[in-house]
N, C-alpha and C positions, 0 to 999 in steps of 0.2 A: 703132297702136303709138306709145308715147311716144318722143319724140326726146330724146337725152341733153342737148341744149342747153336744151330746154324744162324738163326736170327740174332742171337746175342753176339756171336763172333762178328757177324756183318755190321752190327751197330758199333762194335768196338773198332772195327776197321774204319768206318766212316768217321767216328769220333776222333781217332788219332790222326787221320788224314786231314780232317778239318782243322784240328789244333796245330798241325804243322803248316797249314796253308798250302797243302798239296792238292791239286785237282785230280779228278778221276783219270783224266788223260795222262797226266804226269806219272801217276802211280802205275797205270797200265803199261806205259812205255818202259818204265824202270824194271818191271817184272816180265816184260815180253809178251803181253797179251793186249786185247782190245779193251777200250774203256767200258764197253757194254758188259764185259765179263765182271769188271769191278762193280758196276751197278747191280748185277745179279748177286754178287757176293754180299754187298751191303744190305740188300733187302732180304737175304736169307733164301732167295729163290734157288741159288746154286750153292752146293757145299764146297768149301775150300779144302783142297787136298793139303796134306801135311807139308809137302815140299813147297807148294805155292804159299802157304801161310808163313813158312820159314822165310821165303823171299820177301813177302810183304812186310814182315816184322823187321827184316834187315833194312829195307828202304825207309820205313817209318821210324826207325831208331828205337825199337822196343824189343823186349824178349817175347817169345811166342806166348808165354804165360799171360802177358798183358791182355790178350784177346779173350781169356777165360775168367779174368778177375771179375768178381761180383756176380758170378752166375748163380750160385745158391742164394746169395743175398737178394738178388733181383726177384727171384721166385717168392721169397718171403716178403719183400717190399710190395709186390703186386698184390699179394693176398691180404696184407695187413694195412695198407695205406692207400685207401681209395681216393684221397684228395690230391694225389700226385698223378701227373699224366702218365699213361702207360709207357710212352717212349719219350722220355725227357730230352734225349739227344736229337730229336727231330724238332724241338721247339727252338726257333731262332733266338728268341729273347734269352732263354736259358743258356744257349751256347755263347751268345755275346757276353753274358754275365760271367760265364766260366772263363772265357778268353781274357776278359778284363781282370778278373780275380788273379789269374796266374801272371798277369803283367805287373802286379803290385809286388814290391820287395817282400821277401819271405817274413821278416819280423813284423811288418805292418799287416801282411796277409793273415798271420796267425791271430793278431789282435782283432782284425775284422771278423774272422771266423768265430772267435769267442763271443764277440758282440752279437753276431747273427744268431748264435746258439741261445744266448740269454733272451734275445727278443722273441725267438720262436717259442721258447718255453713260457714266456709271459703272455703270449697271445691266447 
């Protein structure tokens, strides 16, 4: 049975890899494993060891803590917000929107974020 923490860490690996434009094959080669193992990590099927997570973090350019961010918040979100998809990081449209959002200069991005917040409160 998959553990919720392993699933969350796997989703964060996939998210960061996707944001970097790195393929499973490229990540696997960089950490010295087969791409099938990356697939298993990303689905939470296999647990990532501490040393392997360290290597993955180094290749993807983040701290190890990145993979655990939002863990408690995600549990709360799933319980309290049924109109959101259970795994927003698997939604291609959401990922495209996220990638486009981070391509916007920071000052304009902040203004867009504020606008989106106001619009969502008005809905």
